[in-house]
N, C-alpha and C positions, 0 to 999 in steps of 0.2 A: 290678421294677426287680431285677436279680441281683446278688447281694452277690459280690464278688469273691473269689475261692478263695485261701485263705492257703496258704502254701507249707508241706509238713509234710516235715518232717526223719525219716526212718527210727529215726535214732539221735537219743535225747532229748538226748545230751552229746554236745558240739565238742572239740574239739582243746583250745580255750583252759578247756574245764572240766575236761577233764582235767589241763591243767597246775596250774591252779588245785587241784585236790583234792591233786597230788603236793606243792606247796608247803606244804599247808595239812598234811600228814601229817610233811615236815619238822621244820616249826614245833612240832609237837606231840613229836615224838622228842625236839627240843631241849629244849621245855621239863620233859618228864620227865626226861632227863639229869641237867639242871640240879638237879632236885629229889635227886637220888643224888649232889652233889656232895661235900658233907660226910659222910662216911662214918660219924660220930659223931654224939651230941646235940650239938644247938649250941642255946646258950641263947638266948632272944629280946630278952636286953642286946646280944648280937651280930649285927653284919650278917651275913647268908647268903642268897646267892642263892636257897638253898632255899625260904628264908621269905618272902624280899619280889619277887624277879623271876620267879623258875617259874611261879608261879600267874597271873601275867599273861601270859606266854607261851603257856600251856597256852590261855588265855581265847582269846588271838590266834588259836591255831591252830585252835581251834574255830568262831569265827569266821568263820575263811577258808574253812572245810571246808561251813560253812551256806551263803556267799556264792556257792561252786561249784556249790552241789547247786542253790540257788533262784536261778541266773543263766541268762538264756535268750539 
């Protein structure tokens, strides 16, 4: 029995992969921008986006990039 040939795309990334990569980069830029929000030192007792929100946004951006690269 012959194995059916798999369709091979000459380009490993599709349009959806590139769009997801762009979204991931935008999320990373937003996350790093949040790190710069308070231009002065913030005490850990005071709520600051740089301390609480920015790390999670950056992790989300990196996760989006990994998903875009590994997606078929």
